[in-house]
C-alpha positions in Angstrom: 12.8 -4.7 -9.2 10.2 -2.3 -7.8 9.2 1.3 -8.2 8.0 3.7 -5.6 6.6 7.2 -6.7 6.1 8.7 -3.4 9.3 9.7 -1.5 7.6 10.0 1.7 7.2 6.1 1.8 11.3 6.0 2.5 12.6 6.0 6.0 15.9 4.9 7.3 15.0 1.2 7.0 13.8 1.2 3.2 10.4 1.7 1.6 7.2 1.7 4.2 4.2 0.4 2.6 3.7 -1.1 -1.1 5.7 0.0 -4.0 3.6 1.5 -6.9 4.8 -1.1 -9.4 6.6 -4.6 -9.2 8.6 -6.3 -11.9 9.4 -9.9 -11.2 11.7 -12.1 -13.5 10.4 -15.8 -13.1 12.6 -18.3 -12.2 11.8 -21.8 -13.2 12.2 -23.1 -9.6 9.3 -20.3 -8.5 6.8 -20.2 -11.2 3.8 -21.1 -8.8 5.0 -19.0 -6.2 5.4 -15.9 -8.5 2.5 -16.4 -10.6 0.0 -17.2 -7.8 1.4 -16.6 -4.2 3.3 -13.3 -5.0 0.4 -12.1 -7.2 -2.2 -12.2 -4.3 0.3 -10.9 -1.8 1.2 -7.9 -3.8 -2.5 -7.5 -5.1 -3.4 -7.3 -1.1 -0.7 -4.9 -0.2 -1.6 -2.5 -2.5 1.0 -2.5 -5.3 -0.7 -0.7 -8.3 0.8 -3.0 -11.2 2.6 -6.2 -11.2 4.7 -7.3 -14.3 5.9 -10.7 -14.6 8.7 -11.3 -17.0 9.0 -14.9 -18.4 12.2 -15.2 -19.9 11.9 -18.8 -21.1 8.7 -18.0 -23.2 10.0 -14.4 -23.8 6.8 -12.8 -22.5 5.6 -10.3 -20.1 2.1 -10.6 -18.3 0.8 -7.3 -16.9 -1.5 -7.2 -13.9 -3.0 -3.7 -13.3 -4.7 -4.3 -9.8 -6.8 -0.9 -10.1 -8.5 -2.7 -12.7 -8.1 -6.3 -11.1 -7.5 -8.0 -14.7 -4.6 -8.7 -16.7 -4.1 -6.2 -19.5 -2.2 -8.2 -21.8 0.4 -10.7 -22.8 3.3 -8.9 -24.3 6.5 -9.9 -26.1 10.0 -9.0 -25.1 9.8 -6.6 -28.5 6.6 -5.0 -27.5 6.6 -1.3 -26.1 4.6 -1.8 -23.1 2.8 1.2 -21.4 3.2 1.6 -17.5 -0.6 2.2 -17.1 -0.2 3.8 -13.7 1.5 6.7 -15.3 -1.4 7.3 -17.8 -2.0 11.1 -17.0 1.6 12.1 -18.3 1.7 14.0 -21.5 4.4 11.3 -22.9 3.6 7.9 -21.8 6.2 5.9 -20.0 6.9 2.6 -21.9 9.4 -0.1 -21.6 10.5 -2.5 -23.9 12.4 -5.6 -22.4 14.6 -6.1 -25.3 15.9 -2.5 -24.7 17.0 -3.3 -21.0 18.6 -6.7 -21.6 
């Protein structure tokens, strides 16, 4: 899943440029690809934040590329703030257990 905040990034073919935020759900068969290759690809492409949802271990890893470090490892019960929207009066938070 991805989020694009700028509507000008869309044309008749879809999204042009990097999304602001990517959320990846780990598959047991692609862990290395998602945790290494995609992480590198999204960082180089200009994605602002990458979240990896790990269903097996019930955790979420958050990589804010603007800061170039992991901000945390969260549980499915945690309210995780979307750091790329930090200028909002009311912060956007997501709890995985409220989605699934």
